[in-house]
N, C-alpha and C positions, 0 to 999 in steps of 0.2 A: 184078573189075569192078562197077559198082553198081549192073547190071542184076540182079543174082542174089536181092542183097537186095528189092528191089522188087519183083522176084514174088516172092518170099517174103512179102514184107508181106500183099499182093492174097491168095496161095494161103490165109496163116493167118486172113484176113480171112473169108473164102469156108469154109475150114474151121469157123471159130467160127461161121459161121452154122449151120451144119448139127449140130455139138455142142450150140450151146443153143438150136437147135430140138428137140434130142431130150429135153434137158431140160425146156425147154418141155412137151413131150409126158409126160412122167414126174411132171411138178410136183404134187403136193396143196394147195400155196398156191395160191389166186388170186393175190393179189399178186405172187408169185414167176411165176406163169403169165401173167401181164400183162407183167410189166415183162421177160421172155425173149422175148414173142410179139415186143414193140415191137425188143427188141436184135437179132434175125433178121431182121426187114425192115430198119430202118436200116443195118447193116453193110453189108448188102450192097450197098446205094444208096450209102454213101461210099465202100465200096473200090472200086466202077464209076466214080464220079467222079473218084477218084483216077489211077486205070489209064489213063482214056479223055484225061484230059489230060498226064498222062505221058506216052502214048505220042503225043498232039499237038506234045508240046514235045519229047522226045527219040528219035521214032520207034517203032517196031512191040517192041512186048517180048513175048519167047517163053522159052520154057523155065520156066515154071511147073512148083516141087516138088508130088507127089502126097503129100498129106500125110492119115492116115487119122482119121477123128474119134473122140474118144476118148467113149465111150458112157457111162463112169463118172464124168466131169469134174466136180465140183461146182463149181458158176456160181463161190462167190466166193474160191476158188480159183485159178480158170482168166482170170478177167476178169485180175485183177494180172498173170498171168505173161504174155498178152497185149498188157498197157501197157508192161509193161519191156521187152518184145522192141521194141516197135515204137518205142518213146523211143530205145533203143539206135541204131536203124536211123534213126531221124529226118532226120537232117539228109543222111548219104550220099543215102536217099532224096528228098529235098527238092531234092538238087544246086544250092542258091542260089537255086532259085526259090522266089520267095513264095505262088503260088498253089501251088504243089506241099507248100509245107511247110504253109499253112491248112488242106487238105484231109486232110494227114494229122492235122492237130488236129482236125480233124472227126471224122477215126476215133477217135481220143483220148477227143473227149468222147462218143462213143457208148458208147463204154464206162466212162466215167467214170460217165455218168449212168444206166447201166442198173446198175452196181455200187451207188450211193445207194439205189437204187430198194430192189435185193435186201437194203442190207444195214439200211435205217433204217425202209423201209415194209413192214411185217407184215400 
C-alpha cells in the first residue's frame, strides 16, 4: 500500500529534523551550525506542506513509523541516505499528482541546499 511509504517519508523528515538539530547543537563550526539550523526549520515546513496536501488529495494518513534519532549521525553521511530513500519512493508517494511530486522535490531541495552548504561553505 502506498500510504506506508508516504507516512515513512514524513516520519523520516521529522526524524531528520531532530537528528540534525542535535548535530546543530554539537557543532563547533559556525557555518555548519547555521546550515543545520536552516535545515531543521526548513525540512519540517516542507514535510508538513507535503503531508497536508497529501491528505487533502488522498485522505487522512495514519500509521507513522516510530524512528529514533541517530545522535551520532554525521550530516554529510546522513543527508545523502535520506535523499536516496526519498528518491526511491518519490513516484509512489506522488501517486501521479504533480503538486505532490513538487512538494517532495521541495523536501529534496532542502536536503540538497544543506548538503551544499555543509560540503562547500566552511
